[in-house]
N, C-alpha and C positions, 0 to 999 in steps of 0.2 A: 576164652573171651579176652579181648584187648580193648582198653578204653582209648579211643582216638582223641577225644577232646570234649570240652564243654564250654558253653558260653551263656551269659545272661541275656535274655531277649524276650520280646513277644515273638514266639516262634513262627507263626504263620503269616507270611507276607500276603498270601491270598486272603486271609482273614481281615487284614487291614484294608485291602482294596474293597472287600465286600462291605465292611462297615462304613467305609467312606462314601460309596456311591451306589452299590448294588442292592444293599439290604432293603431299602424301601421298594425298589422295583420287584425284587423276587417275592417279597412278602405280599405285595399288592396282587401279583400274578397268582399266587397260591390262593389268596382269599377270593379272587374272581372265579378261579377254577372250582373252589369249594362251593361258591354260590350257584354255579352252573350245575354241579352235582346234586345240590339240594333239590333242584327242579326235575332233573331227568332220571335220577336213580330211584328205583321202586322203594316204596315205604318200608318193605320188609328188610331193607338193608340200612335202616336208620342207624343201627349200631356203627356202621362204617362212618357215617357223617359225624357221629358223636366222638369216635376215636380220632378221626382226622382233625376235628375242631380242637380236641384236647392237645394233640401234637402241635398244631399251629400256635395255639395260645401259649403253651409252655415255652416253645422256642422263641416266640415274640417277646415274652416277658424276660427271658434270659438275655436276649440281644439288646433290649432296652437298658437293662442293667449295665451291659458292657458299654453302650454308648454314653452312659452317665458316669463312666470311669471305673466301674466295678469289674475290672478285667484282670484275670489272674495272670501273673507273670511267672515264668519258669526259667530254670537253668537247664539247657538242653545238653544232654550227654550222648555222644555218638559212640557206640560200641561195635566191635567186630566179632562175629562168630568164630570160635576157636578153630573150627575145621572148614566151614564153608567160605570163610573170609568175605562174608557179606555184612553190610552195615545194618544195624537196627538202632533205634533211638529210645532213650529214657528221658522223660521230662520230670524234673524235680521241682517242687515249690522253692521259692527263694530261701525260705527258712526251714531247715530240717531240725528234728528233735532227737534227743537220745532216747528213743522209744523202744518198747519191747514188742510192739506190733507194727507191721508194715502192710499197707494196702497197695496192691498193684492194680491199677485201673486200666482196662484194655478197651479202646474205642472200637466202634464197628465201622463197617463199610469202607475199610481202607482209609478212613479219614483221620485227621489229626486230633489231638486232645482239645483244641479250641474250635472244634467243628461248629459250623453254622447252626446245627440243630441244638447245640447247647446243653445236651443231656449230662455231660460231665460237670459243667458248672452248676447245674441244678442239683445234682447229687451232692456236690461239695457243700452247697448252701443249706442242705437239709440236715447237716450236723450228724450224719451217721458215723462219720469218722471222728473219733475223740480228739480233743485239743492236745492231748499228750501222745498222739499216734502219728507215725510217719505215713506218707503216701507218695506215689509217683504214678506216671502214666507211661505204659509200655507201648511202643510202636513197632510193629513187625517190619521185616526187611523192606526197604524202599519207601518208607513212610516216616512222617514226623521229623523230616530233615535229613534222614539217612538216604543215601543214594545207592543204586545198584552198581556193583563192582564187577562181578563175573557172570551172573545169571540174569534171568528175566522172569523167574517164576517161583512162587512159594504158595502152597495151598492155604486157603483161609482157615482150615482146620488142622494145619500142621504146626504143632507146638515147638518145633525145633529151636526157634530163637527165644521163645519164652522160657524153655527149659535151660537154655544157655545162661539166661539172666539169673534164674533161680540158682543154678549151679555156681555162678559167680558170687552169690550171696552165701554160699555154703549151706544152702537150705536142704540139700539131700546128697547122699553118697559122698560125704566129705568128712575128713578126719579133723578138719578145723571147725571150731565152734561158730555157729551163726550168730550175728549180733542181735538177731530178732528171735524171740521165743515163739512167735507166730507170724505167718505171712498169709494174707487173704488175697486171692486173685479174683477180681470182679470184672467180668467182661460184659459189654453191652452189644446186643444184636450179634453180628458175626464175631465180635470179640468174645462173646459168650461161648462160641464154638471152641475157640482157643483155650478158654478156661476149662471147659469140660474135657477137651482132649488132653490137657496137662493132668487133670485129675485121673483120667483113664490110664495114663502112663505111670503115674507116681503112686497112687493109692492102691492098697491091697483090697481085694473084695472082702465083703463082710465075713465070708466063710474062713478067711485066713487071718483075721485080726486076732492076735493073741496078746497075753499079758507078760510083761517083763518086770519082775519084782512087783512093786505096788503101783507102777505106772502103766496104764493101758497103752497099747500101741495104736493111737489114733492117727499117727502121722502117715503110716504106710510106707516109710522108707525101708528099702530092702535090707540094709545092713545095720539099721538102728544107730548109726554113728552121729546123726544129727538130732539135736533136741528141739528143732524147729517144727512146730505144728503147721501143716499145710492145709489150707481150706480153699474151696473154690465156689464161686457164685456166677451164674449166668443170668442175664436180664434180657428177656424177649429174644432168645437166640433161636435160629432155625435149626432144623436137623439136616436138611439137604438144600443147597443153594438152587439146584436145577428145579426141583419140584416146587420150591417156594416161588421162584420167578415164573414158572409155567402157570401156576395158579393165578398170579397177577394178570397174565395176558388174557384171562377169560373175562375180565371186567370190561365195562363200557369204556370208551376211549378216554373220557375225562377222568376216569377213575384208575387209569393205568399208572400206578406209582412206579412201575419199572421204567417209565419214560424219564421221570426226575432222577431215578437212581442211575440210569444209563448216562445222563449228562454229568452227574457227579463222578461216576466212574471214569469218564473221559477226562474231566478236569484233574482228578487225582493223578492219573497216569501222565498227563501233560506236565504237571508240576514236578513229579518225581523223575521225569526223564525216561520213563519206561516206554512211552509212545515212540521215542526216537530209537530205542534199542530193538524195536520189533518192526523193521521196515516192511515186512510182508503182512502186517496186521492192518486193519482198516484205520486210516488216519482220522477220519471224521465220524462222529457218532450219528450215522444215518443208515437205517432209521434208528432214532434214539430209543431203543427198546431192549428187551432181553436178548434179542437177536444180535445186537451189536456187542453186548457184554460177552456173549457166548463166542462169537467169532474172534474177538480180540484175545480172549483167554486161550482159545485154541492156538492162535498164532504165537502168543507168549510162551505157552507150554512147548510148542514145537521148536521155537528159537532156543529155548533153554536146553532142550534135549540135544540140539546140534552143537551148542557151545560146550556142553558137558562131554559129549562123545569126542569132539575134536580135541578137547583138552586131554582126553585119555589116549589120543593118538589115532582115533578112527576118523576117516574122512567120509562124512555123510552129508547129504543135501537135505534141505528143508522138506522137500516133497517126500522124501523117504520115511520121515518120522512123523509127518502130519497125521493127526488122529482126531476123531470127534470128541466132544466134551465128555461123553459118557465113559470113555475109556480111562479117564483119570479123575472122574468126579468124586472118588473117595477122598481126594485132597480138599474137597469142598462139601464134605458131609461129616457129621458127628453123631453116631448113634451108640449110646452106652449099652453095654451088654452084661456087665457084672454089677451085682448089688454092692453099693458102696456104703461105708459106715454112716449111720445117721448122725446129723450134725456136722458133717464134713463137706458135703457137696449139696448145693441148693440151686434149684432152677425157679425163677420167677417168670411166669408167662401170663399174658393178657388174653382171655378168651375172645376179646374183641379187637385183637391186634390187626390193623389194616395192612401190615406188611407181611407178618408171619401168620398165615391162616392156620388155625388150630388143627384143621383136617390134614395138614401136611406133616404134623408131628408124629413121631414114632411112638406108639402106645407102649411097647416093651421098654424103650429107653426111659420113658417117664416113670417107670416103676423102679428104677435103679438108684434113685437119690431122692432127697427131699424136694418136693414140688409145691409151689404156691401158685394158685390161680387168683390173680388180683386184677379186677376190672378197673380200667381207667388209665389215662395218660397216653392213649394211642400206642405208639411204638417208642419205647425206651424213655419216655418222659413221665414215668409213673411216680417218681419220688416226690415231685411237686404236686401232682394231681391227686395222690392218695395220701391224705394227712397221717393215716395210721401206719403206713408202710415203713417209714424210717425208724420209728420206735420198735416195730415188730422185728425188723432186720437187726436192729441193735441188740435186742434180747436174744436173737438166734446167735449172734456173734459172741455174746457174753456167756453163752452156755458152756459149762466146763464139764466134760464127761467124767472126770475123776470124782466130781462131787455127786454124780448121779449113778455111779457104777454100782 
């Protein structure tokens, strides 16, 4: 890992433009669409209306706070992966503390920490993070102000860059002490896939957890050189991107959330410059559905393969390596298969999630860690919609295995 630089700013220019002129238009359009849905969608799907309403209300509330000046400011730190030489970004609050616990928040949907949805702001306002604890927002390659340097592709469930950040903190496999005694990685939506993938890489299965002296090995580090306890939380994460989006396409036209997500996907790639690095990919989101996301991702993957093989001295053409999404969809799926220690990995899912349908979740994977089914908040806006959830999560966080061994 190399730190390239940092700057104090409101990170997202797109966010400023949105709040200046687009926010009322987008919110009005969403409310109109919701009104149409109320009329045409069968009554048996009322749970969908309730969830979307909670999502819109929560997001609107956060954005109103922002318009009134309650907008978080960050210090943006651009880092470079030690081997891949691609940039990723860490956003720190302007004031950091000499804390023993660090929270790493991972946004979903390839979005920035100040996403229009506002779920990270809502989480911060719920006071789950203690006043004496540090936190930051992790952004994967090509997002959060980082730009693509050599490639065009990284899987949404590939924890390579997250692990690089944790390694830079000496959180695992390090002879140097970590400044934190505990690091909690909490990911929202697709960011939750990254959190679970990192847990799958770093934590030992329950069958291999042993004791060293009087201190149980809850960390799961292979060499026990780090004293930092690593814990992982995912909030409303999917198990497989393809099946999640294909389920969305079965809904009535006005309920096609993949349309809004496809437009968001296009805007993110435009801002990061990825759109221009993939000349063979579709330039415009048409049709703005899962089909567009799929086709562009296939183009980005193929472009990345060409660049990597040419860098290795092989002369290949795009047509030679082009492949359907299914051939590399493991980079967009996360299914736990080993039983992880209780109290170390937590999934929070909404049985009425309008984005991640519960029927698309892998039953075996849900048995591998702590799972809470919490109704409310639509998709990722649960901490404001469920008053008991912040306190419950805080109690889970404060659980100390050594006291209960």
